[in-house]
Structures are given as structure tokens and as C-alpha cells.
MIBA-624808 format. One line per field, with one value per residue (C-alpha): residue number from 0; residue in one letter; x, y, z. Coordinates in steps of 0.2 Angstrom, whole numbers. Example, Ala and Ser with C-alpha at 12.3 -4.5 7.8 and 13.67 -1.06 7.14 Angstrom:
BEGIN
i = (0 / 1) $
aa = (A / S) $
X = (62 / 68) $
Y = (-22 / -5) $
Z = (39 / 36) $
# end
This chain:
BEGIN
i = (0 / 1 / 2 / 3 / 4 / 5 / 6 / 7 / 8 / 9 / 10 / 11 / 12 / 13 / 14 / 15 / 16 / 17 / 18 / 19 / 20 / 21 / 22 / 23 / 24 / 25 / 26 / 27 / 28 / 29 / 30 / 31 / 32 / 33 / 34 / 35 / 36 / 37 / 38 / 39 / 40 / 41 / 42 / 43 / 44 / 45 / 46 / 47 / 48 / 49 / 50 / 51 / 52 / 53 / 54 / 55 / 56 / 57 / 58 / 59 / 60 / 61 / 62 / 63 / 64 / 65 / 66 / 67 / 68 / 69 / 70 / 71 / 72 / 73 / 74) $
aa = (L / Q / P / Q / T / L / V / P / G / H / Y / L / G / D / A / A / H / S / V / A / A / A / Q / F / T / A / D / Y / I / K / A / F / D / E / E / T / A / K / A / Q / D / S / T / Q / L / I / A / A / M / K / Q / R / Y / P / D / L / G / E / A / S / S / L / E / L / S / A / K / V / A / K / G / E / M / K / W) $
X = (286 / 273 / 258 / 242 / 231 / 230 / 219 / 217 / 216 / 199 / 191 / 172 / 169 / 165 / 182 / 192 / 207 / 219 / 234 / 221 / 217 / 235 / 234 / 217 / 225 / 239 / 228 / 216 / 231 / 237 / 219 / 219 / 235 / 229 / 212 / 221 / 231 / 216 / 204 / 202 / 196 / 191 / 173 / 179 / 192 / 179 / 166 / 180 / 185 / 167 / 164 / 179 / 175 / 156 / 154 / 166 / 158 / 160 / 167 / 174 / 192 / 191 / 183 / 198 / 211 / 204 / 204 / 222 / 228 / 220 / 227 / 210 / 215 / 231 / 236) $
Y = (-111 / -101 / -107 / -97 / -108 / -127 / -138 / -155 / -171 / -180 / -163 / -163 / -145 / -138 / -137 / -121 / -119 / -114 / -122 / -127 / -142 / -148 / -146 / -155 / -170 / -171 / -171 / -184 / -195 / -194 / -198 / -213 / -219 / -217 / -226 / -240 / -244 / -245 / -254 / -273 / -273 / -262 / -260 / -253 / -242 / -235 / -232 / -222 / -212 / -208 / -202 / -191 / -184 / -186 / -173 / -180 / -186 / -202 / -216 / -229 / -222 / -224 / -242 / -247 / -239 / -247 / -264 / -262 / -255 / -269 / -283 / -288 / -284 / -283 / -267) $
Z = (-20 / -11 / -22 / -20 / -30 / -29 / -40 / -31 / -40 / -40 / -39 / -35 / -40 / -23 / -15 / -14 / -25 / -11 / -2 / 12 / 1 / 3 / 22 / 22 / 12 / 24 / 39 / 31 / 28 / 46 / 52 / 40 / 47 / 65 / 62 / 52 / 67 / 78 / 66 / 66 / 48 / 33 / 39 / 55 / 47 / 34 / 49 / 59 / 44 / 39 / 57 / 57 / 40 / 38 / 24 / 11 / -5 / -14 / -4 / -16 / -14 / 5 / 3 / -8 / 3 / 18 / 11 / 5 / 21 / 31 / 20 / 13 / -5 / -15 / -23) $
# end
């Protein structure tokens, strides 16, 4: 498709409108999977992701995802 502009979902207003956003998302998901395998619970997973991505904004999606990934909450 060769897109030149990408508008991400859950857009906070500061991110660039480029395909780099898609690569960032893919990298973030890979990191989340790696940290999920290492973490004992959602608290450890959240801390690990915040350490890897300290400059991300709002964390409620991370908190929800971590609880679901570690089996502490049903989705």
C-alpha cells in the first residue's frame, strides 16, 4: 500500500502522522509479549513496560492489558 500518513488510534495529539507509528506499535507489542513472559504479575509487567517506555502518556490501557495478560482480569 505504501502509506505516507498514518493516524493512530488513541491519538494524544503529539505523535507524528507517519508509518513510524505502526513500527512503534509493533515494537511495543513485541516488548509487551517479552515482558509478559518474565513478569510474575501485572504489577511487575506494568513496571517493566514503564521502564522500557517511560515517556508514554496515560497508562490505563497498559494497566488493563497487564491484568488481562497475567490472568488477573477477564476480557
